[in-house]
C-alpha positions as CSV (number, residue, x, y, z in Angstrom):
1,M,34.8,71.4,29.7
2,A,31.9,69.4,29.7
3,S,28.5,70.8,28.9
4,A,25.0,69.6,28.7
5,I,23.1,70.3,25.8
6,C,19.2,71.0,25.8
7,F,17.6,70.7,22.4
8,N,14.1,71.9,23.2
9,H,11.7,71.9,25.9
10,Q,10.6,68.3,25.0
11,N,14.2,67.0,25.5
12,S,14.4,68.9,29.0
13,G,16.8,67.0,31.2
14,F,18.3,64.7,28.4
15,Q,22.1,64.4,29.1
16,A,24.1,64.4,25.9
17,G,27.3,63.3,27.6
18,I,30.6,64.9,27.0
19,I,31.0,66.8,23.6
20,N,34.3,67.5,22.0
21,G,34.2,69.7,18.9
22,S,31.2,71.2,17.4
23,V,27.8,69.9,17.8
24,N,25.1,69.3,14.8
25,A,21.9,69.8,16.2
26,E,20.2,67.8,13.4
27,V,21.5,64.5,14.5
28,H,20.1,63.9,17.8
29,H,18.3,60.5,17.3
30,H,21.3,58.3,17.3
31,A,20.8,55.1,19.3
32,P,23.0,54.4,22.1
33,P,25.9,52.0,21.4
34,Q,24.8,48.5,22.0
35,R,27.2,46.2,24.3
36,P,28.7,43.4,22.5
37,E,27.0,40.0,23.0
38,T,28.9,37.2,24.3
39,P,28.3,34.1,22.0
40,P,27.4,30.8,23.7
41,N,29.5,27.6,23.6
42,P,28.5,25.1,20.9
43,S,25.7,23.0,22.0
44,A,22.6,21.2,20.3
45,I,19.6,23.2,19.6
46,V,17.0,20.7,19.3
47,P,13.2,21.5,20.0
48,F,12.5,18.2,21.2
49,G,13.7,16.0,24.4
50,R,15.7,12.9,23.9
51,D,13.4,9.8,23.6
52,T,14.5,7.3,26.4
53,D,12.3,4.7,24.5
54,F,14.4,5.1,21.6
55,I,14.9,1.8,19.5
56,E,18.4,1.5,17.8
57,R,16.9,0.1,14.6
58,G,20.0,-1.8,13.2
59,A,22.7,0.2,11.5
60,I,20.6,3.2,10.4
61,L,22.5,5.6,12.8
62,D,25.9,4.3,12.1
63,Q,25.1,5.0,8.3
64,I,24.0,8.5,9.3
65,H,27.3,9.2,11.3
66,Y,29.3,7.7,8.6
67,K,28.0,9.8,5.8
68,C,27.8,13.0,7.9
69,A,31.4,12.5,8.9
70,V,32.4,13.4,5.3
71,P,33.1,17.4,5.2
72,G,30.3,19.2,3.5
73,S,28.2,16.3,3.2
74,R,24.3,16.4,2.6
75,I,22.3,13.5,3.5
76,A,18.5,12.7,3.4
77,L,16.4,10.4,5.3
78,V,13.5,9.0,3.1
79,G,10.6,7.1,3.9
80,L,7.0,6.8,4.4
81,G,5.3,9.4,6.9
82,G,5.2,7.8,10.4
83,V,8.2,5.5,9.8
84,G,10.6,7.3,12.4
85,K,12.6,9.8,10.4
86,S,12.4,12.5,12.7
87,Q,13.1,10.3,15.6
88,L,16.3,9.1,14.0
89,A,17.4,12.6,13.5
90,I,16.7,13.5,17.1
91,E,18.6,10.7,18.5
92,Y,21.4,11.5,16.0
93,A,21.7,15.1,17.1
94,Y,22.0,14.0,20.7
95,R,24.8,11.4,20.0
96,I,26.7,13.9,17.7
97,Q,26.8,16.3,20.8
98,E,28.0,13.5,23.0
99,R,30.7,12.3,20.7
100,S,31.7,15.9,19.6
101,P,30.8,18.5,22.3
102,E,32.6,21.3,20.2
103,T,30.1,20.6,17.3
104,W,26.9,22.9,16.9
105,V,23.7,21.2,16.1
106,F,20.9,23.2,14.7
107,W,17.4,22.1,13.9
108,A,15.4,23.9,11.2
109,H,11.5,23.0,10.5
110,T,11.2,23.0,6.8
111,S,7.6,22.3,6.0
112,N,7.2,25.8,4.4
113,V,9.1,29.1,4.2
114,A,7.5,30.5,7.2
115,R,8.8,27.9,9.4
116,F,12.3,27.6,7.7
117,E,12.6,31.4,8.2
118,Q,11.4,31.3,11.8
119,S,14.0,28.5,12.5
120,Y,16.9,30.7,10.8
121,W,15.9,33.6,13.2
122,A,16.2,31.0,16.1
123,I,19.6,30.3,15.0
124,A,20.6,33.7,14.6
125,N,19.3,34.7,18.0
126,Y,20.9,31.7,19.7
127,V,24.5,32.2,18.2
128,K,24.0,36.0,18.6
129,I,24.7,37.1,15.1
130,S,25.0,40.9,15.8
131,E,23.6,42.2,12.2
132,R,20.3,40.5,13.0
133,R,19.1,43.5,14.8
134,N,19.2,45.5,11.6
135,P,15.7,45.8,10.4
136,K,16.9,45.5,6.7
137,A,18.9,42.4,7.4
138,D,18.6,39.2,5.2
139,I,18.3,36.6,7.8
140,F,19.0,33.8,5.4
141,Q,22.3,35.3,4.2
142,L,23.2,36.1,7.9
143,V,22.9,32.5,8.9
144,H,24.6,31.3,5.8
145,D,27.5,33.5,6.2
146,W,27.7,32.4,9.8
147,L,27.7,28.7,9.0
148,R,30.4,29.3,6.1
149,N,32.7,30.9,8.7
150,E,35.2,28.1,9.5
151,R,36.2,30.0,12.7
152,K,32.7,29.4,14.2
153,G,33.5,25.6,14.5
154,K,31.9,22.4,13.3
155,W,28.1,22.1,12.8
156,V,25.3,20.1,11.8
157,L,22.1,21.4,10.5
158,I,19.1,19.2,10.4
159,L,16.2,20.2,8.1
160,D,13.2,18.2,9.2
161,N,10.0,17.5,7.1
162,I,10.8,18.8,3.5
163,D,7.9,17.3,1.8
164,D,7.7,20.1,-0.8
165,A,11.0,21.7,-1.9
166,S,9.3,24.1,-4.4
167,F,9.8,27.1,-1.9
168,L,13.4,26.3,-1.4
169,L,14.1,25.9,-5.2
170,E,12.1,28.8,-6.6
171,A,13.6,32.3,-6.9
172,R,12.4,34.7,-4.3
173,G,11.9,38.4,-4.7
174,T,13.8,40.6,-2.0
175,E,13.7,44.4,-1.4
176,G,17.2,44.5,-2.5
177,G,16.5,42.8,-5.6
178,N,18.3,39.6,-4.7
179,S,16.2,36.7,-6.5
180,Q,18.4,33.7,-5.4
181,P,16.4,30.5,-4.2
182,L,16.7,29.8,-0.5
183,V,18.4,26.5,-1.3
184,S,21.4,28.7,-2.0
185,Y,21.6,29.6,1.7
186,L,22.2,26.1,2.6
187,P,26.1,26.4,2.8
188,Q,28.5,23.8,1.1
189,S,31.0,24.2,3.7
190,R,33.7,21.9,4.9
191,N,33.2,22.3,8.7
192,G,29.5,21.6,8.1
193,S,27.0,18.8,7.1
194,I,23.3,18.8,6.5
195,L,20.9,16.0,7.3
196,I,17.4,16.2,5.6
197,T,14.2,14.2,6.6
198,T,11.6,14.0,3.9
199,R,8.7,11.6,2.4
200,S,9.7,12.4,-1.1
201,R,12.4,10.8,-2.8
202,N,12.2,13.2,-5.5
203,V,12.8,15.8,-3.0
204,A,15.7,14.2,-1.7
205,Q,17.3,13.8,-5.2
206,K,17.1,17.5,-5.8
207,L,19.0,18.4,-2.5
208,V,21.5,15.5,-2.2
209,E,23.3,13.0,-4.3
210,Q,21.6,9.4,-4.9
211,C,24.3,7.8,-2.9
212,N,23.7,9.9,0.1
213,I,19.8,9.0,0.4
214,I,19.1,6.6,3.3
215,A,15.8,4.7,3.1
216,V,14.0,4.2,6.2
217,E,11.8,1.3,6.2
218,P,9.2,0.0,8.8
219,M,10.7,-1.6,11.9
220,S,12.1,-5.1,12.0
221,R,9.8,-7.5,13.9
222,A,12.4,-7.6,16.9
223,D,12.5,-3.8,17.1
224,A,8.7,-3.4,16.9
225,L,8.3,-5.7,19.7
226,A,11.0,-3.8,21.7
227,L,9.3,-0.6,21.2
228,F,5.8,-2.0,22.1
229,E,7.4,-3.4,25.4
230,K,9.1,0.1,26.3
231,K,5.8,1.9,25.7
232,L,3.3,-0.5,27.4
233,G,5.8,-2.5,30.0
234,K,5.9,-6.3,30.2
235,Q,2.6,-6.9,31.8
236,W,1.0,-7.9,28.5
237,E,0.9,-11.2,26.6
238,S,4.0,-11.4,24.3
239,Q,2.0,-13.3,21.6
240,D,-0.8,-10.6,21.6
241,I,1.8,-7.9,21.2
242,A,3.5,-9.8,18.2
243,E,0.0,-10.2,16.5
244,L,-0.8,-6.4,16.8
245,A,2.8,-5.4,15.7
246,V,2.2,-7.5,12.4
247,A,-1.3,-5.7,12.1
248,L,0.3,-2.4,12.3
249,E,2.8,-3.6,9.8
250,F,5.8,-2.5,12.2
251,M,5.1,1.3,11.5
252,P,6.6,3.3,14.6
253,L,4.0,5.9,14.7
254,A,1.2,3.4,14.6
255,I,2.9,1.4,17.4
256,V,3.3,4.3,19.5
257,Q,-0.5,5.4,18.7
258,A,-1.8,2.0,19.8
259,A,0.2,1.8,23.0
260,A,-0.8,5.4,24.0
261,Y,-4.5,4.1,23.2
262,I,-4.2,1.1,25.4
263,S,-2.3,2.6,28.1
264,Q,-4.8,5.6,28.5
265,R,-7.7,3.2,28.8
266,A,-6.0,0.4,30.8
267,P,-7.0,-1.7,32.5
268,R,-10.5,-1.6,30.5
269,C,-8.6,-1.8,27.5
270,S,-5.8,-4.6,26.6
271,V,-3.7,-5.4,23.7
272,R,-6.0,-8.4,23.0
273,Q,-9.1,-6.1,23.1
274,Y,-7.5,-3.6,20.8
275,L,-6.3,-6.2,18.4
276,E,-9.9,-7.8,18.4
277,D,-11.4,-4.2,17.6
278,F,-8.7,-3.6,14.9
279,K,-9.6,-6.8,13.0
280,K,-13.3,-6.1,13.2
281,S,-13.7,-3.7,9.9
282,D,-12.2,-0.9,8.0
283,R,-14.3,1.6,9.9
284,K,-12.9,0.5,13.2
285,R,-9.3,0.2,12.1
286,A,-9.5,3.7,10.8
287,S,-11.1,5.0,14.1
288,L,-8.4,3.5,16.1
289,L,-5.6,4.8,13.7
290,N,-7.1,8.4,14.0
291,Y,-6.4,8.4,17.6
292,E,-4.1,11.6,18.1
293,G,-2.3,10.9,21.4
294,E,0.1,13.8,22.4
295,Q,3.7,12.9,21.2
296,L,6.4,14.9,22.8
297,R,8.9,14.4,19.8
298,R,6.7,15.5,16.8
299,D,6.5,19.0,15.2
300,R,3.5,20.9,16.1
301,D,2.4,20.7,12.4
302,A,3.0,17.1,12.3
303,K,-0.1,14.9,12.9
304,N,0.1,12.1,15.7
305,S,-2.5,10.0,13.8
306,I,-0.8,7.8,10.9
307,I,-4.1,7.9,9.0
308,I,-3.9,11.8,8.8
309,T,-0.3,11.8,8.4
310,W,-0.6,9.7,5.2
311,Q,-3.6,11.5,3.8
312,I,-1.6,14.8,4.1
313,S,0.9,13.2,1.5
314,F,-2.0,11.8,-0.5
315,D,-3.3,15.4,-0.7
316,H,0.0,16.6,-2.0
317,V,0.3,13.8,-4.6
318,R,-3.1,14.8,-5.7
319,K,-2.2,18.5,-5.9
320,I,1.1,17.9,-8.0
321,R,-0.1,14.9,-10.2
322,P,-3.9,13.8,-10.0
323,S,-3.1,10.9,-12.3
324,A,-0.9,9.5,-9.7
325,A,-3.6,9.8,-7.0
326,D,-6.0,8.2,-9.2
327,L,-3.7,5.2,-9.7
328,L,-3.1,5.1,-5.9
329,S,-7.0,5.0,-5.5
330,L,-7.5,2.1,-7.6
331,M,-4.5,0.2,-6.1
332,S,-6.0,0.6,-2.7
333,F,-8.7,-2.1,-3.5
334,F,-6.3,-4.7,-4.3
335,D,-4.6,-7.4,-2.1
336,R,-1.5,-5.6,-0.7
337,Q,0.8,-7.9,-2.6
338,G,1.2,-8.8,-6.2
339,I,-0.7,-6.1,-7.7
340,P,-0.4,-6.7,-11.6
341,E,0.3,-3.9,-13.8
342,A,-2.4,-5.2,-16.4
343,L,-5.2,-4.6,-14.1
344,L,-4.0,-1.0,-13.5
345,R,-4.6,0.2,-16.9
346,D,-7.8,2.1,-17.0
347,R,-10.1,0.0,-19.3
348,A,-12.6,2.7,-19.7
349,E,-10.1,5.0,-21.0
350,Q,-8.6,2.5,-23.2
351,G,-12.1,2.0,-24.6
352,N,-12.3,5.5,-25.3
353,S,-8.8,5.7,-27.2
354,E,-9.8,2.7,-29.2
355,Q,-13.0,4.7,-30.3
356,N,-11.2,8.0,-30.9
357,Q,-8.7,6.0,-33.2
358,E,-11.6,4.9,-35.4
359,E,-12.5,8.4,-36.0
360,H,-9.1,9.1,-37.5
361,D,-8.2,8.8,-41.1
362,S,-7.1,5.2,-42.1
363,D,-3.8,6.5,-43.2
364,N,-3.1,7.9,-39.7
365,E,-4.4,4.9,-37.9
366,Q,-1.3,3.1,-37.3
367,D,0.9,6.2,-36.2
368,Y,-1.9,7.2,-34.1
369,D,-2.1,4.0,-32.3
370,K,1.7,3.8,-31.6
371,D,1.7,7.4,-30.4
372,N,-1.3,6.7,-28.2
373,I,0.2,3.8,-26.5
374,S,3.4,5.2,-26.1
375,E,1.6,8.4,-24.3
376,C,-0.2,6.3,-22.1
377,S,2.6,4.2,-21.1
378,D,4.9,7.3,-20.4
379,E,2.0,8.8,-18.2
380,F,1.8,5.5,-16.4
381,E,5.6,5.2,-15.7
382,D,5.4,8.7,-14.4
383,D,2.5,8.0,-12.1
384,I,4.5,5.1,-10.6
385,V,7.4,7.3,-10.2
386,A,5.4,9.6,-8.2
387,L,3.9,7.2,-6.0
388,R,7.3,5.5,-5.4
389,N,8.8,8.6,-4.6
390,F,6.5,9.0,-1.6
391,S,7.1,5.4,-0.6
392,F,3.4,4.7,-1.1
393,I,4.4,1.6,-3.3
394,S,7.0,-0.5,-4.2
395,I,8.0,-2.7,-7.3
396,N,8.4,-6.4,-7.0
397,A,11.5,-8.1,-8.3
398,D,9.5,-9.2,-11.5
399,G,9.1,-5.6,-12.4
400,S,5.4,-6.1,-13.4
401,T,3.7,-6.4,-9.9
402,F,3.4,-3.8,-7.0
403,E,3.0,-3.8,-3.5
404,M,1.5,-1.5,-0.8
405,H,1.2,-1.4,2.8
406,S,-2.2,-2.5,3.8
407,L,-2.7,0.4,6.3
408,V,-1.8,3.1,3.4
409,Q,-4.4,1.2,1.5
410,L,-6.9,1.9,4.3
411,A,-5.8,5.5,4.7
412,T,-6.5,5.9,1.0
413,R,-10.0,4.3,0.9
414,K,-11.0,6.3,3.9
415,W,-9.9,9.6,2.2
416,L,-11.9,8.4,-0.8
417,E,-14.8,7.9,1.3
418,V,-14.7,11.3,2.8
419,H,-14.5,12.9,-0.8
420,S,-17.2,10.5,-2.0
421,Q,-15.1,8.8,-4.4
422,L,-15.0,5.4,-2.8
423,E,-17.6,3.6,-4.8
424,H,-16.4,4.9,-8.1
425,W,-12.8,3.4,-7.4
426,K,-14.3,0.1,-6.1
427,Q,-16.3,-0.1,-9.3
428,Q,-13.2,0.4,-11.4
429,F,-11.3,-2.1,-9.4
430,I,-14.1,-4.9,-9.8
431,R,-14.6,-3.9,-13.3
432,N,-10.7,-4.4,-14.3
433,L,-10.5,-7.6,-12.2
434,C,-13.7,-9.2,-13.8
435,A,-12.2,-8.7,-17.4
436,E,-9.0,-10.5,-16.3
437,F,-10.0,-13.2,-14.0
438,P,-10.3,-16.4,-16.2
439,T,-12.5,-19.6,-15.4
440,G,-10.9,-22.2,-13.0
441,E,-9.9,-24.7,-15.7
442,Y,-6.4,-26.3,-15.3
443,E,-5.1,-24.2,-18.2
444,N,-5.7,-21.0,-16.3
445,W,-4.6,-21.9,-12.7
446,I,-1.3,-20.0,-13.0
447,R,-3.2,-16.8,-13.8
448,C,-5.9,-17.8,-11.3
449,Q,-3.2,-18.3,-8.7
450,A,-1.8,-14.8,-9.2
451,L,-5.3,-13.1,-9.0
452,F,-7.1,-15.1,-6.4
453,P,-5.9,-13.0,-3.4
454,H,-7.4,-9.9,-5.2
455,A,-10.6,-11.9,-5.7
456,K,-10.6,-12.5,-2.1
457,S,-10.1,-8.7,-1.5
458,A,-13.0,-7.9,-4.0
459,A,-15.0,-10.4,-1.9
460,A,-15.0,-8.2,1.0
461,Q,-16.0,-5.0,-1.1
462,R,-19.4,-5.3,-2.5
463,P,-20.5,-2.6,-4.8
464,E,-23.6,-0.8,-5.0
465,T,-24.6,-0.5,-8.6
466,Q,-26.4,-3.5,-10.7
467,D,-23.7,-3.6,-13.3
468,S,-21.1,-3.6,-10.8
469,L,-22.8,-6.3,-9.0
470,R,-22.9,-8.6,-11.7
471,D,-19.2,-8.1,-12.4
472,W,-18.6,-8.8,-8.7
473,A,-20.7,-12.1,-8.7
474,S,-18.7,-13.3,-11.9
475,I,-15.3,-12.7,-10.2
476,L,-16.6,-14.7,-7.1
477,Y,-18.1,-17.4,-9.3
478,K,-14.8,-17.9,-11.1
479,A,-12.7,-17.5,-8.2
480,A,-14.8,-20.3,-6.3
481,W,-14.4,-22.4,-9.3
482,Y,-10.6,-22.2,-9.0
483,A,-10.7,-22.8,-5.1
484,W,-12.9,-25.9,-5.8
485,K,-10.4,-27.2,-8.4
486,V,-7.4,-26.8,-6.2
487,G,-9.2,-28.3,-2.9
488,N,-9.9,-25.0,-1.0
489,A,-13.2,-25.8,0.4
490,V,-13.8,-23.1,2.7
491,E,-13.2,-20.2,0.0
492,A,-15.0,-22.2,-2.7
493,E,-18.2,-22.2,-0.5
494,K,-17.9,-18.6,0.7
495,M,-17.4,-17.2,-2.6
496,S,-19.9,-19.5,-4.4
497,V,-22.6,-18.6,-1.9
498,Q,-22.2,-14.9,-2.2
499,A,-22.1,-15.3,-6.0
500,L,-25.4,-17.3,-5.8
501,K,-27.2,-14.7,-3.7
502,V,-26.6,-11.8,-6.1
503,R,-27.4,-13.8,-9.3
504,K,-30.6,-15.1,-7.8
505,R,-31.9,-11.8,-6.8
506,M,-30.7,-10.0,-9.9
507,L,-31.3,-12.6,-12.6
508,G,-33.9,-15.0,-11.1
509,Q,-33.8,-18.7,-10.2
510,E,-33.7,-20.0,-13.7
511,H,-31.1,-17.9,-15.3
512,E,-28.0,-19.8,-16.7
513,D,-25.7,-17.8,-14.5
514,T,-27.8,-18.5,-11.2
515,L,-27.9,-22.5,-12.2
516,S,-24.0,-22.2,-12.7
517,S,-23.5,-20.5,-9.3
518,M,-25.9,-23.0,-7.7
519,A,-23.9,-26.0,-9.2
520,M,-21.0,-24.3,-8.1
521,V,-22.2,-24.1,-4.4
522,G,-23.1,-27.8,-4.6
523,L,-19.6,-28.7,-5.8
524,A,-18.1,-26.7,-2.8
525,Y,-20.5,-28.5,-0.4
526,K,-19.3,-31.9,-1.8
527,L,-15.7,-30.9,-1.1
528,R,-16.8,-30.3,2.5
529,G,-18.6,-33.6,2.5
530,L,-22.0,-31.9,3.1
531,W,-23.5,-34.6,0.5
532,D,-27.2,-34.1,1.6
533,A,-27.0,-30.3,1.0
534,A,-25.1,-30.8,-2.4
535,E,-27.7,-33.4,-3.7
536,E,-30.7,-30.9,-2.9
537,L,-28.9,-28.2,-4.8
538,E,-28.0,-30.6,-7.8
539,V,-31.3,-32.3,-8.3
540,R,-32.7,-28.6,-8.6
541,V,-30.0,-27.7,-11.1
542,M,-30.5,-30.8,-13.2
543,E,-34.3,-30.4,-13.1
544,T,-34.3,-26.8,-14.2
545,S,-31.8,-27.5,-16.9
546,K,-33.7,-30.2,-18.4
547,N,-36.8,-28.0,-18.6
548,K,-35.0,-24.8,-19.6
549,L,-32.1,-26.0,-21.8
550,G,-33.1,-29.4,-22.9
551,A,-32.1,-33.0,-21.8
552,D,-28.8,-33.0,-24.2
553,H,-27.6,-29.5,-23.2
554,P,-24.0,-29.5,-22.2
555,D,-24.8,-27.8,-19.0
556,T,-27.6,-30.4,-18.4
557,L,-25.3,-32.9,-18.9
558,T,-22.9,-31.5,-16.5
559,S,-25.5,-31.0,-13.8
560,M,-26.2,-34.8,-14.2
561,A,-22.7,-35.7,-13.9
562,N,-22.4,-33.7,-10.7
563,L,-25.2,-35.2,-9.0
564,A,-24.2,-38.7,-10.2
565,S,-20.8,-37.9,-8.3
566,T,-22.7,-36.8,-5.1
567,L,-24.7,-40.3,-5.3
568,W,-21.4,-42.3,-5.9
569,N,-20.0,-40.7,-2.8
570,Q,-23.2,-41.6,-0.8
571,G,-22.7,-45.1,-1.7
572,R,-25.7,-45.2,-4.2
573,W,-23.9,-46.8,-6.8
574,D,-26.8,-48.1,-8.8
575,A,-28.4,-44.6,-9.1
576,A,-24.9,-43.3,-10.0
577,E,-24.2,-45.7,-12.8
578,E,-27.6,-45.2,-14.1
579,L,-26.9,-41.4,-14.6
580,Q,-23.3,-41.8,-15.7
581,V,-24.2,-44.0,-18.3
582,Q,-26.8,-41.6,-19.7
583,V,-24.2,-38.7,-19.5
584,M,-21.6,-40.8,-21.2
585,E,-23.7,-41.8,-24.2
586,T,-25.2,-38.5,-24.6
587,S,-21.9,-36.7,-24.7
588,K,-20.4,-39.0,-27.2
589,N,-23.4,-38.2,-29.4
590,K,-23.7,-34.6,-28.5
591,L,-19.9,-33.7,-28.3
592,G,-17.9,-36.3,-29.5
593,A,-16.2,-39.4,-28.1
594,D,-13.1,-37.3,-27.5
595,H,-14.5,-34.2,-25.9
596,P,-13.0,-33.5,-22.3
597,S,-16.6,-33.5,-20.9
598,T,-17.1,-37.1,-22.4
599,L,-13.8,-38.3,-21.0
600,T,-14.8,-36.9,-17.6
601,S,-17.9,-39.1,-17.8
602,M,-16.1,-42.1,-18.9
603,N,-13.6,-41.6,-15.8
604,N,-16.5,-41.2,-13.4
605,L,-18.3,-44.4,-14.7
606,A,-15.0,-46.3,-14.6
607,F,-14.9,-45.5,-10.9
608,T,-18.4,-46.3,-10.3
609,W,-18.0,-49.7,-11.8
610,K,-15.1,-50.2,-9.8
611,A,-16.9,-49.5,-6.5
612,A,-19.8,-51.7,-7.7
613,G,-17.4,-54.8,-7.9
614,K,-17.1,-54.6,-11.8
615,G,-13.3,-54.7,-12.0
616,T,-12.8,-56.0,-15.4
617,E,-15.2,-53.5,-17.1
618,S,-13.8,-50.6,-15.0
619,I,-10.3,-51.4,-16.1
620,K,-11.1,-51.7,-19.6
621,L,-13.0,-48.4,-19.7
622,M,-10.3,-46.6,-17.9
623,K,-7.7,-47.9,-20.3
624,E,-9.7,-46.2,-23.1
625,C,-10.0,-43.1,-21.1
626,V,-6.3,-42.8,-20.1
627,Q,-5.4,-43.1,-23.9
628,L,-7.9,-40.4,-24.9
629,R,-6.9,-38.1,-22.2
630,K,-3.3,-38.5,-22.9
631,H,-3.9,-37.8,-26.5
632,V,-6.3,-34.8,-25.8
633,L,-5.3,-33.2,-22.7
634,G,-1.6,-34.0,-22.5
635,V,0.2,-36.6,-20.4
636,N,1.0,-34.0,-17.6
637,H,-2.5,-32.9,-17.3
638,P,-4.1,-33.4,-13.8
639,H,-6.9,-35.4,-15.2
640,S,-4.5,-37.6,-17.2
641,L,-2.4,-38.3,-14.2
642,S,-5.3,-39.1,-12.1
643,S,-6.7,-41.6,-14.5
644,C,-3.3,-43.1,-15.1
645,T,-3.0,-43.4,-11.2
646,A,-6.3,-45.2,-10.7
647,L,-5.7,-47.7,-13.6
648,A,-2.2,-48.6,-12.3
649,N,-3.7,-49.1,-8.8
650,W,-6.5,-51.2,-10.1
651,K,-4.2,-53.4,-12.3
652,A,-2.0,-54.0,-9.4
653,E,-5.1,-55.0,-7.1
654,Q,-6.1,-57.5,-9.9
655,E,-2.6,-59.0,-10.1
656,D,-2.4,-59.3,-6.3
657,V,-5.7,-61.4,-6.4
């Protein structure tokens, strides 16, 4: 017979139900039995909506489908922040659900252990794992076991944004004494596959096989234009959009940022206006790229500004390997392409190493030198690996030069500015480049050609300290020399004028370096046909050199030759001839008959005689010049070739007559 049990006054009215057998009054706290939950059908549990503006981007999705189709596969998408890894994963999630409706698709935020645990709880709640309500349940173990159960069906687990895998790989402490690392709760199961997105190749290599790493690069030009068109519509000039896409280096997040900025401000802001602002200065570029428009398909912890996105990665590199962050800091001042390894070795540190070496006993000097060089080389290689792991840099085919995205360089410099390190690394860059950049003579042209883009980069980054300014002016002077030699008049003038201004202010009007810069400006003016301006400078250089150095000093002779060349181009052949004869005779006596400067004066005088109608004398002198130049400079030297060509033409003219 059923009976009601009242335990005490506090439980008055509590109905215990039907009791069969004896009752133990001590066990009155049992929870009522829970009704079993009905698990849902397989679906895609993705926290982001599908992007209707998604661009296919070649065969990357096909690669993901192909690799994830292998039972138990683990795949990693690796690339620079903002390159579109998560967007590819989102699109893949929706496509796999379309292709295979019976497949579960789970999304886990994996930027840190808290987000990872939160995602595993979301999975457990969605698929209704019954044991999850046990306060002592290990959520990682529960989800792991559910995923390993083949009766639950096929699944894909997307682990988004694993940039630091340490929390996955380190042993964890639990109340039950289980110290397994979290990575062990990523099941290796035939009924499921795992897709990872990360900025770090090193992280990817710890979690997947090398053959299953898919590198995600910036968009192709066509894809970038297509993304701009989808975001902005077709009302803008296609040429402006194409130019802006190039300026943004085809980076998807930067493109989406720019499009959001323009759309929000239209019609008061156009693509052309944005582009013009973007080109104005580093400060304006950084301001535009710091714009954080709301993005519907980015994690709440991810930044919508590509500048901030990269600076977060930079902070991480700084934390795990400070020397690699220092290397990136130095590289951010170079031209983005062809950054030579030789200029990345810190010369200040090398100098300290040499000083330390001298303090060792002579018996140990050789061994110390070898060990020190080997250690520095190993550290440099490790720094390069660290930067490549985060896609900050790439290595060119020659193996000794590097490349960076110019926007990454900008982000790095802005980080340095915020942390008051910009000037330090700028000066290091200038010091290294000054030590390596040679004069503009023909013998150095190959090196000059390789380093010239970096000199142009240096020209836009004037330092503050006096010592660094002297190095900066030296770089510009030598780069202008090379530009003049190869006929680049615009750069020759721009760089030589900058160098002259600094040297004149720092060293004074009559200093040898100032006079050299003044002469270089005159040569650049002549290359542009500014003969009067060139003459004015060259007269000043010649008179100062005579007074300061003497009439027979090589620099004085050079200034006389430069002025004679200007007079020749102005058609003032008598005045030019008078100067050139002086230069040639003095050079023979002072430097020798076969000195390259003497041969240059012979060549110039021959041209003056030819222009003045002294054909026989000019041919005779040019013959002598050609023979000596071939012997001294070589047959293939540009000066030898130009003299040979002139002589051949003059002879032909004489024969025709």
